[in-house]
C-alpha positions in Angstrom: -3.3 11.1 -5.1 -7.0 11.5 -5.9 -9.7 9.2 -4.3 -12.7 10.1 -6.4 -14.9 7.3 -5.0 -14.8 8.8 -1.5 -16.9 11.8 -0.3 -16.9 13.8 2.9 -20.3 14.9 3.9 -20.4 17.8 6.5 -24.0 18.1 8.0 -25.4 21.4 9.5 -22.1 23.0 10.9 -24.2 26.1 11.2 -23.9 29.1 13.5 -27.2 28.4 15.4 -25.4 25.2 17.0 -22.5 27.2 18.4 -22.4 29.3 21.7 -23.7 32.4 20.5 -26.5 30.7 18.4 -30.1 30.0 19.1 -29.5 26.3 20.0 -26.0 25.6 21.3 -24.9 22.0 21.4 -22.5 20.1 23.6 -18.7 19.9 22.6 -18.8 22.2 19.7 -15.3 23.3 19.9 -13.8 19.9 19.9 -16.0 18.7 17.1 -15.4 21.8 15.0 -11.5 21.1 15.4 -11.9 17.5 14.5 -14.0 18.3 11.4 -11.6 20.9 10.3 -8.7 18.3 10.6 -10.7 15.8 8.7 -11.6 18.5 5.8 -7.9 19.5 5.6 -7.0 15.8 5.1 -9.8 15.5 2.5 -8.4 18.5 0.7 -4.9 17.1 0.6 -6.2 13.8 -0.8 -8.4 15.6 -3.4 -11.5 13.9 -1.7 -14.7 16.0 -2.5 -16.5 17.6 0.3 -20.3 18.4 0.4 -21.9 20.8 2.8 -25.4 20.0 3.9 -27.3 23.0 5.3 -30.7 22.8 7.1 -32.9 25.9 6.4 -36.2 26.0 8.3 -39.2 25.8 6.0 -40.7 29.4 6.2 -44.2 28.4 4.9 -44.7 26.7 8.3 -44.0 29.9 10.2 -40.9 31.1 12.0 -38.8 28.2 13.5 -36.9 28.5 16.7 -33.6 28.4 14.6 -32.1 28.1 11.1 -34.3 30.7 9.6 -33.4 32.0 6.3 -31.6 35.3 6.2 -30.3 34.9 9.8 -26.7 34.6 10.9 -27.6 31.4 12.5 -28.6 29.5 9.4 -25.1 30.2 7.8 -22.4 27.5 7.7 -19.7 28.2 10.2 -17.2 30.5 8.5 -14.2 28.1 9.5 -15.8 25.2 7.8 -16.7 27.3 4.6 -13.1 28.6 4.5 -11.8 25.0 4.1 -14.3 24.1 1.3 -15.5 27.4 -0.1 -16.2 25.9 -3.5 -17.9 22.7 -2.4 -21.5 22.2 -3.1 -24.0 23.1 -0.6 -27.3 20.8 -0.4 -30.1 22.8 1.3 -32.5 20.5 3.2 -35.7 21.0 5.1 -35.8 17.5 6.8 -33.5 15.6 8.9 -32.5 13.1 6.1 -29.9 15.0 3.9 -31.2 13.0 0.7 -34.9 13.8 1.3 -36.1 16.3 -1.4 -32.6 17.4 -2.0 -30.0 17.1 -4.9 -27.6 15.3 -2.6 -28.0 12.0 -4.4 -27.5 13.8 -7.8 -24.3 15.4 -6.6 -23.0 12.1 -5.3 -23.6 10.5 -8.6 -21.9 13.1 -10.5 -18.8 12.9 -8.2 -18.8 9.1 -8.7 -19.0 8.5 -4.9 -19.1 5.1 -3.6 -18.0 5.6 -0.1 -19.4 8.3 2.3 -17.7 9.9 5.3 -20.4 11.6 7.4 -20.0 14.1 10.1 -21.9 17.0 11.7 -24.6 17.9 14.0 -27.0 16.6 15.4 -25.9 13.0 16.0 -29.3 11.5 16.8 -31.1 13.6 14.1 -29.6 14.6 11.0 -26.5 12.5 11.0 -28.4 9.3 11.9 -31.2 10.0 9.4 -28.8 10.8 6.5 -26.5 7.9 7.3 -29.3 5.5 7.5 -31.4 6.8 4.7 -32.8 4.4 1.9 -31.0 6.5 -0.4 -27.6 5.9 1.4 -28.0 2.2 1.1 -26.1 2.0 -2.1 -23.0 3.6 -0.5 -20.5 2.3 2.0 -21.3 4.5 4.8 -19.0 5.7 7.6 -19.9 8.0 10.6 -17.0 9.8 12.0 -17.9 9.3 15.7 -15.7 12.2 17.1 -17.0 14.5 14.4 -20.5 14.6 15.5 -22.3 16.2 18.4 -25.7 16.9 19.9 -27.4 18.4 22.9 -25.3 16.4 25.4 -22.9 13.5 25.5 -25.5 10.8 26.6 -27.7 11.5 23.6 -24.6 11.5 21.3 -23.6 8.0 22.7 -26.9 6.6 22.5 -27.3 7.6 18.8 -23.9 6.1 18.0 -24.9 2.9 19.7 -28.1 2.9 17.8 -26.3 3.2 14.5 -23.4 0.8 15.3 -25.1 -2.5 14.0 -25.9 -0.9 10.5 -23.3 1.9 10.1 -19.5 1.9 10.3 -18.3 4.1 13.0 -14.8 5.6 12.7 -12.7 7.9 14.7 -11.6 10.7 12.6 -7.9 9.6 12.8 -9.0 6.5 10.6 -11.1 8.5 8.2 -10.5 8.8 4.5 -7.7 6.2 4.5 
């Protein structure tokens, strides 16, 4: 069975956000495992996956993390292993659509419904999900497949999105 109108977008699952990185986040092990389960389900259903990767703009000097050429900027190897051939959208801003080729990729895939997960809930996940460019899609944020610096900020971000964005637990995703 193929669901070509659905796309899973995995935002900033990069090494710097994990325990040995430059900016470790809260609850990364659980979120990593939840995302891996959703990616496995997407693969089984032939739902396309798109990686979004933040790379610091080197023209503005060295950033605290996500610097090009570092191990921290790389997408986590367990995530890449589940979708090694998926497109990688490189971004320099919180909004995954802003000055990237994400929209073009989604159009080429025939996407109508987006399932968004990743890091950080209050920043890149929220800005991508609520982007002006996302308004033409049915947008879902997988609430247990996102994280940030702590649980309180994660919950505040989910609450802020709730009136405008469909929040789903990963168990209900991609159905």
